[in-house]
C-alpha positions, 0 to 999 in steps of 0.5 A: 500500500502507498504510504502517506508521504508518497501521497503528499509528494504526488499532491505537490507534483500536481501543485507544481504543474498548476503553478508552472502552467500559470507562470508560463502564460504570464512569462511568455506574455511579458516576454512578448511585450518586451520584444515589441519594445524596440528601445530595449537593448538585447543585453538588458533584455537577456538580463531581464529574462534571467532575473524573471526566470530565477524569480519565477522558479522561486515562485514556482516552488512556493506555489507548488507547495501551496497548491499541493497543500490545498489539493491535499484537503480537497476530494482531488487529493491523491490519498482520497482518490486512492481510497475511492479506487480501493473502495470501488475494488472492494465493492466489486469484489464483494459483488462478484463473490456474492453473485458468483460473477455470472448468475441469473441477473447477468444472464437475464440482462443479456436476454433483456438486451436482445429482446429490447433491440429486437422489439425496437427495430420491429417497432421503429422501422414500421413507424419510419416506413409508414411516415414516408407516405400513404402508399406504404400503408398497404399491408403487402407493401409494408411487409415488403419494406419490413424485410430488411428489419428482420435481418437487421434486428438479428444483426444488431441484437446479436452485436449488443449481446456479444459486447455485453457478454465479452464484458462479463467474460473479461471478469471471468478471465481475471480469475482464470476461468473461461465464461465461454466454456461454461456457457458451451462455446467449446468444440464438439465432435463431427458425429455429435453435430451430424446426429443432432442435425439428423434428429432436428430433420426427423423432429421437423418431419414428425411435426409436418406429419402431425400438421397434415393430420390436423386442419390448419387454420385460415388465419395468417400467423401472428408476429413479424416472422410469421407474416414474413414467411407468408409474404412472397419475395424478399420477406420470405427470403429474409425470414428463411435466412433468419431462421436458418442461420441467425435464429439458431445461433443467437437463441441457443447462445442465449437460452441453452448457453447464458440463461442455462448457466446463469440459472444453474449457478443461481438455482441449480440444474433442474430449475434452470432447465425448466425455466429455460424451456418455459421461457423459450416456449413463451417467447415463441408463443406469438407464432403458434398459439392458435395451432396446437400441433405447432405448439407441441412441436416447439415444446418437443424441440425445446426439450430436445435442445436442452437434452442435446446441450446437457448431453454434449456439454457444448452449444454445437449440437443444439445449434445443429438440431435447431437448424435442422428443425428450421430447415424442414419448416422452411422447405415446407413453407416454400413448397406449400406457398410457392 
């Protein structure tokens, strides 16, 4: 720990810097005025400069001492600034030990940021588009104009989540632990990835068989993604890219990665798995609440994704399974709607 004399020395150094800045301004102003006076001989000018420099040095030392004593009694003193840094470090250490660095609040913060950006993009862009004129008020035209919002929402929300996660991971790296490994960002075998992808394809095919036996309602699925899937052209292609690539990566990282690990560290594995599965189903409710086969399919998908994550210890198999399931849904939409 730094001793008190060191603090006083630091205050004096800062005081001298203040005095030097003040004296420098005064000295150069006086020197400029003397140089403008053509009647003053150069020898006398040189003598004046030497005298003024000597006097300035003495004043500089005295003012440095005075300013140092003044700073030592203010919140800007080195001792008080050091004490504030120590208190912040102690509070951060207590908070980290109490929360275990990454628990439910930190995981929910990532999910909240992801959802906030998604909702912000999906609400903000329609307002901007409809403000452009009445010709875009037509639902078909509005949906076409909204196609870029689908991809933008995933890109921006993914970037925000990545930045927040890296801040959390840096705190883990300070204690010699990899947060990425804890949430499942680790390598897995090609066999596990292949089996998971095949399982996703079979699960998606099974859901299609069930939907073929049950009457499909006439209403269009709710939500931006559901409407985009049933709108030909750019909206449908944007939806396909989102659910095949961005959706599986971001959702598996959030649900079977960050949320599962944060909840597990707070409440244990059983509660964590149940809450993650329930949250995943609820957030996907808007697209299938009117059609029970789709609801059953997403519920079974959530359970299979949780099993793949726990069984493999990696996010690779859940991502492959999720992508395989979504691939079947995308092919079904394109083949049925043309």
